C-alpha beads as a LAMMPS data file, in Angstrom:
LAMMPS data file: protein, C-alpha beads

67 atoms
66 bonds

1 atom types
1 bond types

-500.0 500.0 xlo xhi
-500.0 500.0 ylo yhi
-500.0 500.0 zlo zhi

Masses

1 110.0

Atoms # bond

1 1 1 17.284 488.335 -220.482
2 1 1 19.966 489.954 -218.370
3 1 1 22.776 487.761 -217.102
4 1 1 23.641 490.094 -214.223
5 1 1 24.349 488.210 -211.032
6 1 1 24.922 489.622 -207.555
7 1 1 27.537 487.621 -205.642
8 1 1 27.915 487.867 -201.881
9 1 1 30.626 486.112 -199.914
10 1 1 30.286 485.546 -196.177
11 1 1 32.627 483.033 -194.568
12 1 1 32.633 479.893 -196.688
13 1 1 29.380 480.872 -198.409
14 1 1 29.342 482.365 -201.892
15 1 1 25.749 483.212 -202.801
16 1 1 24.725 484.112 -206.360
17 1 1 21.367 485.841 -206.969
18 1 1 19.695 487.900 -209.698
19 1 1 19.461 491.625 -208.875
20 1 1 15.988 492.508 -207.629
21 1 1 14.913 488.855 -207.373
22 1 1 13.039 487.284 -204.468
23 1 1 16.352 485.819 -203.239
24 1 1 18.124 489.187 -203.586
25 1 1 15.423 490.885 -201.540
26 1 1 15.933 488.291 -198.789
27 1 1 19.701 487.978 -199.080
28 1 1 20.500 488.947 -195.481
29 1 1 18.158 486.264 -194.148
30 1 1 19.501 483.643 -196.566
31 1 1 23.091 484.390 -195.560
32 1 1 22.208 484.211 -191.874
33 1 1 20.341 480.900 -192.141
34 1 1 22.949 479.214 -194.350
35 1 1 25.781 480.444 -192.088
36 1 1 23.990 478.976 -189.063
37 1 1 23.642 475.667 -190.912
38 1 1 27.307 475.668 -192.013
39 1 1 28.343 476.308 -188.405
40 1 1 26.222 473.409 -187.129
41 1 1 27.562 470.995 -189.758
42 1 1 31.178 472.043 -189.182
43 1 1 30.732 471.729 -185.420
44 1 1 29.196 468.256 -185.792
45 1 1 32.343 467.088 -187.602
46 1 1 34.669 468.874 -185.171
47 1 1 35.797 471.412 -187.756
48 1 1 35.898 475.181 -187.767
49 1 1 33.911 477.100 -190.352
50 1 1 37.155 478.763 -191.447
51 1 1 38.448 475.362 -192.606
52 1 1 35.548 474.836 -195.039
53 1 1 36.093 475.259 -198.753
54 1 1 33.813 477.719 -200.558
55 1 1 30.181 476.636 -200.785
56 1 1 28.455 478.177 -203.822
57 1 1 24.687 478.627 -203.509
58 1 1 23.117 479.656 -206.807
59 1 1 19.643 481.204 -206.757
60 1 1 19.712 482.179 -210.442
61 1 1 18.028 480.999 -213.613
62 1 1 20.855 481.955 -215.981
63 1 1 24.313 480.492 -216.610
64 1 1 27.055 482.287 -214.716
65 1 1 30.684 481.895 -213.704
66 1 1 32.097 481.133 -210.266
67 1 1 35.048 483.496 -210.570

Bonds

1 1 1 2
2 1 2 3
3 1 3 4
4 1 4 5
5 1 5 6
6 1 6 7
7 1 7 8
8 1 8 9
9 1 9 10
10 1 10 11
11 1 11 12
12 1 12 13
13 1 13 14
14 1 14 15
15 1 15 16
16 1 16 17
17 1 17 18
18 1 18 19
19 1 19 20
20 1 20 21
21 1 21 22
22 1 22 23
23 1 23 24
24 1 24 25
25 1 25 26
26 1 26 27
27 1 27 28
28 1 28 29
29 1 29 30
30 1 30 31
31 1 31 32
32 1 32 33
33 1 33 34
34 1 34 35
35 1 35 36
36 1 36 37
37 1 37 38
38 1 38 39
39 1 39 40
40 1 40 41
41 1 41 42
42 1 42 43
43 1 43 44
44 1 44 45
45 1 45 46
46 1 46 47
47 1 47 48
48 1 48 49
49 1 49 50
50 1 50 51
51 1 51 52
52 1 52 53
53 1 53 54
54 1 54 55
55 1 55 56
56 1 56 57
57 1 57 58
58 1 58 59
59 1 59 60
60 1 60 61
61 1 61 62
62 1 62 63
63 1 63 64
64 1 64 65
65 1 65 66
66 1 66 67
């Protein structure tokens, strides 16, 4: 089994997916939806998204590093 992982960072989000996986094929939509949610949560608490620490979302079935 390959341990290749695609990592995409967008704002506070760091999304890890397997290349060619269902999540990888829908990565743009996932990033958009999770960014919208992060914005709503930050706004609720009176914070800016830029002040959030990295949020790692892992859509993989293999061990990997958060480098």
